[in-house]
C-alpha positions in Angstrom: 21.7 11.9 -10.0 21.7 11.2 -6.0 18.9 8.8 -5.2 18.5 7.7 -1.6 15.2 6.3 -1.3 13.1 4.2 -3.9 10.2 2.0 -3.9 10.7 -1.0 -6.1 8.3 -4.3 -7.0 10.3 -7.7 -7.1 9.1 -11.1 -8.7 11.3 -13.9 -8.1 10.7 -16.9 -11.2 8.1 -19.6 -11.3 9.6 -23.1 -11.1 8.9 -25.1 -14.3 6.0 -27.5 -14.3 6.9 -31.2 -13.7 6.6 -33.7 -17.0 4.7 -37.0 -17.3 6.2 -38.7 -19.8 7.2 -43.0 -20.6 10.1 -44.7 -21.3 9.8 -45.8 -25.1 12.7 -47.8 -25.8 13.5 -50.5 -28.5 12.7 -53.9 -27.1 11.3 -52.5 -23.9 7.4 -53.0 -24.4 6.3 -52.0 -20.8 8.9 -48.7 -20.2 8.1 -46.9 -16.6 7.8 -43.3 -15.9 10.3 -41.2 -16.8 9.4 -37.7 -16.6 11.6 -35.2 -14.8 10.9 -32.5 -12.6 11.0 -29.0 -13.3 13.6 -26.3 -12.8 13.5 -24.3 -9.8 12.7 -20.4 -10.7 15.3 -17.5 -10.4 15.9 -15.7 -6.7 16.6 -12.3 -6.5 19.4 -10.9 -4.2 20.9 -8.0 -3.0 24.5 -7.1 -2.8 26.5 -4.5 -1.1 29.2 -2.6 -3.2 31.2 0.0 -1.4 31.7 1.7 -5.2 28.0 3.2 -5.3 26.3 6.1 -3.4 22.9 6.6 -5.4 19.9 4.1 -5.7 19.5 5.7 -8.9 19.5 2.7 -10.7 16.1 1.6 -9.2 14.9 5.2 -10.0 14.7 3.7 -13.7 14.3 0.1 -13.2 11.3 -0.2 -10.2 9.9 -3.3 -11.4 12.7 -6.5 -11.4 11.5 -10.3 -12.2 14.0 -13.2 -12.2 13.8 -15.9 -15.0 11.4 -18.9 -14.9 12.6 -22.5 -14.4 11.9 -24.7 -17.3 9.5 -27.5 -17.5 10.7 -31.1 -16.5 11.5 -33.4 -19.8 11.3 -37.0 -20.7 14.2 -39.6 -19.7 14.0 -37.6 -16.2 15.7 -34.8 -17.4 15.0 -31.9 -15.3 14.0 -28.4 -16.6 16.9 -25.6 -16.8 17.0 -23.6 -13.3 15.8 -19.8 -13.7 18.3 -17.5 -13.7 18.7 -15.5 -10.6 19.4 -12.0 -10.5 21.7 -9.8 -8.2 21.4 -6.2 -7.4 24.2 -4.0 -6.4 23.2 -1.4 -3.7 25.5 1.0 -2.1 26.7 0.2 1.4 24.4 2.0 3.9 21.1 0.7 2.6 18.5 -0.6 4.1 15.6 -2.5 2.7 11.9 -2.3 4.3 9.0 -4.0 3.6 6.4 -1.5 2.4 3.1 -2.8 4.5 5.1 -3.2 7.3 7.6 -0.6 7.5 9.7 -3.6 9.2 13.7 -3.5 8.2 14.4 -6.4 6.6 18.2 -6.3 6.3 20.4 -3.3 6.6 23.8 -3.4 4.8 26.6 -2.1 6.9 29.6 -3.4 5.1 30.5 -4.6 1.4 29.7 -7.9 -0.2 26.9 -8.7 2.0 24.3 -10.8 0.3 20.9 -10.6 1.3 18.2 -12.7 -0.6 15.2 -10.6 -1.0 12.8 -12.7 -3.3 13.1 -16.8 -3.4 12.4 -18.3 -6.8 9.6 -21.0 -6.6 10.0 -24.8 -6.5 10.2 -26.8 -9.7 7.4 -29.1 -9.8 8.4 -33.3 -9.4 7.6 -35.0 -12.9 5.9 -38.7 -12.6 8.9 -40.5 -12.2 8.7 -39.2 -8.5 5.5 -40.5 -8.2 6.4 -44.2 -8.9 5.7 -46.8 -6.6 5.2 -50.7 -6.1 1.7 -49.9 -6.3 1.4 -47.3 -8.8 4.3 -48.2 -11.8 2.7 -46.1 -14.1 1.5 -42.7 -12.6 0.4 -40.3 -14.8 0.4 -37.2 -12.5 2.9 -34.5 -12.2 3.4 -31.3 -10.2 3.0 -27.7 -11.4 5.7 -25.5 -10.7 5.7 -23.1 -7.7 5.1 -19.4 -8.1 8.1 -17.3 -6.8 7.5 -14.8 -4.2 6.8 -11.3 -4.7 7.7 -8.4 -2.5 7.3 -4.8 -2.9 10.2 -3.2 -1.1 11.6 0.5 0.0 15.2 0.9 -0.4 16.6 3.8 2.2 20.4 4.6 1.6 21.5 6.2 5.1 25.0 7.6 4.2 28.1 5.7 6.4 30.3 8.6 7.5 32.4 9.3 11.1 31.3 13.1 11.0 28.1 14.5 10.1 28.6 18.1 9.5 25.2 20.3 10.5 23.9 24.0 10.6 21.9 26.6 8.7 22.2 26.9 5.3 25.1 29.1 4.4 27.3 28.9 7.4 29.8 27.4 5.4 29.8 24.0 5.7 30.4 23.0 1.7 33.2 25.4 2.0 34.6 23.8 4.7 34.3 20.1 2.9 36.1 21.7 -0.5 39.1 22.8 1.9 39.7 20.1 4.2 38.8 17.4 1.5 39.1 16.6 -1.7 35.1 17.1 -2.4 33.9 19.4 -4.9 30.6 20.4 -3.2 28.5 23.5 -4.9 29.2 26.6 -3.2 27.1 29.7 -3.4 25.7 32.5 -1.4 21.9 32.0 -1.7 20.3 29.1 1.1 20.1 25.4 0.0 23.1 25.2 -2.5 23.7 21.9 -1.1 20.6 19.8 -2.5 21.9 16.1 -1.8 24.6 15.1 1.3 28.4 15.5 -0.2 31.0 13.4 1.7 34.7 13.6 1.7 37.4 11.6 3.3 39.9 14.1 5.5 43.3 13.1 5.6 44.9 13.7 9.5 48.2 12.4 8.4 50.0 9.4 6.7 47.8 6.7 8.7 44.9 8.0 9.7 41.7 9.8 7.6 38.0 10.0 8.7 34.8 10.5 6.4 32.5 13.7 6.8 29.4 14.4 5.2 28.3 18.0 4.4 24.1 17.3 4.9 22.0 20.3 3.5 21.2 22.7 5.4 18.4 22.3 8.6 16.2 25.0 9.1 13.4 25.4 11.9 10.5 22.7 11.5 12.7 21.0 9.0 11.2 17.6 10.5 8.2 18.7 9.4 9.2 18.7 6.4 10.4 22.4 5.9 12.9 22.8 3.5 14.9 20.5 2.8 16.6 19.1 5.8 13.5 16.2 6.5 14.6 14.5 3.4 18.5 14.0 4.7 17.9 13.8 8.7 18.1 10.0 8.2 21.9 10.1 7.1 22.8 11.5 10.3 21.4 8.6 12.3 24.7 6.6 11.2 27.2 9.1 12.3 29.6 8.4 15.1 29.5 12.3 15.9 28.1 15.7 14.9 30.0 18.9 13.7 27.7 21.7 14.4 28.5 24.8 12.7 27.2 28.1 13.0 28.1 31.5 11.5 29.5 34.0 14.3 30.4 37.0 11.3 27.9 40.1 12.1 26.4 39.9 8.7 23.7 37.4 10.2 21.4 38.6 12.1 21.1 35.8 14.2 21.8 34.6 17.8 24.4 31.8 17.4 23.0 30.1 20.7 19.4 30.5 19.3 20.7 28.4 16.6 22.5 25.9 18.1 19.0 24.9 20.0 17.0 25.4 16.6 19.3 22.8 15.2 19.1 20.5 18.3 15.8 20.4 18.4 15.0 19.6 14.8 17.3 16.3 15.6 15.5 15.9 18.9 11.9 16.1 17.0 13.3 13.6 14.2 15.5 11.0 16.7 16.0 11.8 20.0 18.7 9.9 20.7 20.8 12.1 18.2 21.0 15.2 20.5 23.1 12.7 22.6 25.7 12.1 20.3 29.0 13.2 20.9 29.6 16.8 18.7 32.2 19.7 18.6 31.1 23.4 18.3 32.5 25.5 15.4 32.4 28.9 15.0 32.9 30.0 11.3 33.8 33.2 9.6 36.1 34.7 12.4 37.9 36.5 9.3 34.8 38.6 8.9 34.8 39.8 12.0 36.8 43.2 12.0 35.6 45.8 15.0 35.9 44.7 18.9 32.3 45.2 19.4 31.3 42.4 16.4 32.7 40.0 18.7 29.7 39.5 20.8 28.4 36.9 19.2 31.7 35.1 19.0 32.1 35.3 22.5 28.8 34.4 23.3 28.9 31.1 21.7 32.3 30.8 23.2 30.8 31.1 26.7 28.1 28.9 26.0 30.3 25.8 24.7 32.2 26.4 27.9 29.3 26.3 30.3 28.0 23.0 28.4 31.4 21.3 28.3 31.3 20.9 24.2 34.5 21.3 22.0 34.6 24.4 20.4 36.9 25.7 17.5 37.2 29.2 16.1 37.8 28.7 12.2 37.5 30.7 8.8 37.2 28.1 6.4 37.2 30.8 3.3 40.9 31.8 4.7 41.8 28.1 5.8 42.3 29.3 9.5 42.0 26.7 12.3 41.2 24.2 10.0 44.6 21.7 10.9 43.3 22.3 14.7 39.9 21.2 13.7 40.8 18.1 12.2 43.3 17.3 14.8 40.3 17.6 17.5 38.0 15.9 15.6 40.3 12.6 14.9 40.9 13.1 18.6 37.2 12.7 19.2 36.9 9.7 16.7 39.6 8.0 18.8 38.1 8.5 22.3 34.6 7.3 20.6 36.2 3.8 19.5 37.7 3.3 22.5 34.7 3.9 24.5 32.9 1.3 22.3 35.5 -1.2 22.8 35.5 -0.6 26.2 31.7 -1.2 26.7 31.7 -4.5 24.3 34.5 -5.8 26.7 32.3 -5.3 29.6 29.2 -6.9 28.0 
């Protein structure tokens, strides 16, 4: 089950109470205080794991509590420490505070660790309060409560390329042809109900990750359709692959389709429209007659005027896929070089 957003409640362990105790040893009639301190409460940590792809565990475990610390004992014995909890999350998970919506941590690499809720300190026993003027203290501290947090976990897939476009333009088919991913494919809208990731091999040494994102429609940013649930996954991609159906069986203008999708991205996050992209004309195998080429010609002309890289393919018939893979790879290499150049100048 793909789950990309959950709300959870954390409670770290309470520290153990300090102990009031006095030595009772044979031949030591005036034994001093020997009450030990309580153990610290357990803390709750998050750890990023590259083998995970969903937050489904937290859907069924929304309340998580760490162990309490043990109470101190006589003979200066410290109580046991409460057991810490380490929660695994996918790389790409963002932790937010429920009340403020502040981003507390962003897992961008495997094996990152974040302390989300710290356990309470154990209370001091009466041995800690002994002094030259108070040799027999009878007080001890209670343990401190652990931190309580209400958090939102939000997963944003990390992919090099975000594959976008209207429903049924062929995104899932393309992903299944150029990678080992096996998305559900059918001839009705919203076949893809959650993002699918695929690794595309360019050659023996190079590859990239592409995400097939559920079909956007007009007003997706307002909650229409499925797009609003998955627009956040586009934010981490380095570039966009914008697929448009140019077959004669779709009664839509290809350039209007392009602008509708771009407006949805802009409404969600204005920075997305400036992301590098490639324009893909799909289903060219269905263009049988010369007069049916007007949509393809219009899109090709539009790409030329706007200087957007343009590729014509048939995902189903595997026409133009090698050229598409090579062009995307070249764009990613250029993007990485530009990033390094900016970092050097900074």
